[in-house]
C-alpha positions as CSV (number, residue, x, y, z in Angstrom):
1,M,123.3,97.0,162.0
2,Q,122.6,94.2,161.1
3,D,127.1,93.2,161.1
4,I,127.3,95.5,163.6
5,Q,127.3,91.9,166.1
6,A,129.2,90.4,164.0
7,K,132.0,92.8,164.8
8,V,131.2,94.1,168.4
9,G,130.4,90.5,169.6
10,R,128.2,89.7,172.1
11,I,130.3,90.7,174.6
12,V,131.7,94.4,175.3
13,A,134.5,93.8,178.1
14,I,134.1,96.7,180.5
15,L,137.6,97.4,182.4
16,R,136.3,99.3,185.4
17,S,139.3,101.9,186.7
18,V,142.4,99.7,185.3
19,Q,145.4,101.1,185.3
20,P,147.4,102.0,182.1
21,D,150.4,99.6,183.2
22,D,147.9,96.9,183.6
23,V,145.6,97.5,180.3
24,V,147.3,95.2,177.6
25,A,148.3,92.3,180.0
26,I,144.1,92.0,180.5
27,G,143.3,92.6,177.3
28,Q,145.9,89.7,176.3
29,V,143.4,87.7,178.4
30,L,140.3,89.3,177.5
31,V,141.6,88.5,173.2
32,D,142.6,85.2,174.4
33,A,139.9,84.1,175.5
34,G,137.4,85.3,172.4
35,I,136.7,88.8,173.5
36,R,136.2,90.9,170.6
37,S,135.3,94.1,172.1
38,I,137.0,96.0,174.5
39,E,135.8,99.1,176.4
40,V,137.7,101.7,178.9
41,P,134.9,103.9,180.9
42,L,136.3,107.9,180.5
43,N,135.9,107.7,184.2
44,S,139.0,105.6,185.1
45,P,142.6,106.5,185.2
46,D,143.8,107.7,182.2
47,A,141.7,106.7,179.9
48,C,142.7,107.7,177.1
49,S,146.1,106.5,177.6
50,S,144.9,102.8,178.2
51,I,142.6,103.0,175.2
52,A,145.6,104.1,173.2
53,L,147.5,100.9,174.4
54,L,144.8,98.8,173.6
55,A,144.6,100.1,170.0
56,Q,148.4,99.8,169.5
57,A,148.6,96.1,170.7
58,F,144.8,94.6,170.1
59,G,143.0,96.9,167.5
60,T,143.2,95.2,164.0
61,S,141.6,91.7,165.8
62,T,139.6,93.8,168.5
63,L,137.2,97.0,168.7
64,I,138.6,99.2,171.8
65,G,137.0,102.1,172.8
66,A,135.6,104.1,175.5
67,G,132.6,103.9,178.2
68,T,131.4,106.9,180.0
69,V,131.1,109.2,176.9
70,L,129.1,112.1,177.8
71,E,130.1,114.6,175.7
72,P,130.6,114.4,171.7
73,S,134.5,116.4,172.7
74,Q,135.2,112.8,174.2
75,V,133.8,111.1,170.8
76,D,137.0,112.5,169.2
77,D,140.0,112.5,172.1
78,V,138.8,108.6,172.2
79,K,139.3,108.4,168.3
80,A,142.3,110.4,168.8
81,A,143.8,107.5,171.0
82,G,143.2,104.5,167.9
83,G,139.1,104.2,169.8
84,Q,136.4,102.4,167.3
85,L,133.6,102.2,170.3
86,I,131.8,105.1,171.9
87,V,129.8,103.6,174.7
88,S,127.8,106.0,176.9
89,P,125.5,105.3,179.8
90,N,122.9,107.8,178.1
91,T,121.1,108.9,174.6
92,N,122.5,111.7,174.0
93,E,122.2,112.6,169.9
94,A,125.1,115.1,169.9
95,V,127.4,112.0,171.3
96,V,126.0,109.9,168.5
97,R,126.2,112.3,165.4
98,R,129.8,112.8,167.0
99,T,130.5,109.6,166.9
100,K,128.8,108.6,163.0
101,E,130.8,111.5,161.8
102,L,134.0,110.3,163.2
103,G,133.1,107.0,161.7
104,L,133.2,105.0,164.9
105,V,130.5,102.3,166.1
106,S,128.1,104.1,168.9
107,M,126.4,102.4,171.2
108,P,124.5,104.9,173.6
109,G,122.8,103.6,176.8
110,F,119.1,103.4,177.3
111,A,116.2,102.6,179.9
112,T,113.5,103.3,177.8
113,A,111.7,102.9,174.6
114,S,111.4,106.5,173.7
115,E,115.1,107.0,174.5
116,A,115.7,103.7,172.3
117,F,114.3,105.0,169.3
118,T,116.0,108.1,169.4
119,A,119.1,107.1,169.9
120,L,118.6,104.4,166.8
121,G,117.1,108.2,165.4
122,A,120.2,109.7,165.7
123,G,122.7,106.5,164.2
124,A,123.4,104.6,166.6
125,D,124.9,101.3,165.6
126,A,123.9,99.0,168.9
127,L,122.2,100.4,172.0
128,K,123.1,99.4,175.7
129,M,120.1,98.6,178.4
130,F,121.8,100.4,181.1
131,P,120.9,100.1,184.1
132,A,119.9,96.3,183.1
133,S,119.3,95.2,186.4
134,V,116.5,97.8,186.9
135,G,113.9,96.4,184.4
136,G,115.5,92.6,184.1
137,A,114.9,90.4,181.4
138,A,111.8,90.8,180.8
139,T,111.6,94.3,179.8
140,L,114.4,93.5,177.7
141,G,112.5,91.4,175.8
142,A,109.5,93.6,176.4
143,L,111.9,95.9,174.0
144,K,112.7,94.0,171.4
145,S,109.7,93.3,170.6
146,V,109.2,96.3,169.2
147,L,112.7,97.8,168.0
148,P,114.0,96.9,164.4
149,A,114.7,93.2,164.2
150,E,118.2,94.1,163.1
151,T,119.0,96.0,166.4
152,S,121.8,95.2,169.1
153,V,121.3,95.2,172.6
154,Y,123.8,95.2,175.0
155,A,122.2,94.7,179.1
156,V,124.8,96.2,180.9
157,G,124.8,96.6,184.6
158,G,123.4,93.9,187.0
159,V,124.2,91.0,184.3
160,G,126.7,88.6,185.9
161,P,126.3,84.4,186.0
162,A,123.6,84.1,188.2
163,N,121.6,86.0,185.0
164,M,123.1,85.8,182.6
165,A,121.0,83.1,180.8
166,E,117.9,85.2,181.1
167,F,118.8,87.9,179.2
168,V,120.3,86.3,176.3
169,H,116.9,84.5,176.1
170,A,115.1,87.4,176.4
171,A,117.4,89.2,173.7
172,L,116.7,86.2,171.8
173,M,113.0,86.2,172.0
174,V,110.5,88.2,170.3
175,L,107.5,88.5,172.2
176,G,104.2,89.4,170.9
């Protein structure tokens, strides 16, 4: 788990509602800006086609995958499209286990310490705090104090330019 941030980077770009015709051009801008991970939520139009196009164009240098992965069968679909990253809004142990069985990177969502530890126990590589706007940066800092030190946590949902520094600070500090 320690090298997961080196593989994923500090930011996972989420291409919500992207169209397959637009995805490679958008991906190129992100890659040129230094983004190393791109997620296409499965509730986007023709998401697996977009994932396949991104994987073809950038798969050797960028971690491409899906978000809003809710069922183990969807993990298979993402892998078939060339995806390597599985992101979920929830903690579904079956999704985490299937992701790891296929050798993919698992990033399930959590809102509580219990969910975070359940996800890690199932084999998650990193965690997605979702929605981050509900708990806020202080909650992230408190959770980081009890999670294994090597756990990478990504704050998603309500994080933007106005509050990103708070979340980065909270993710880096360990509270007593």
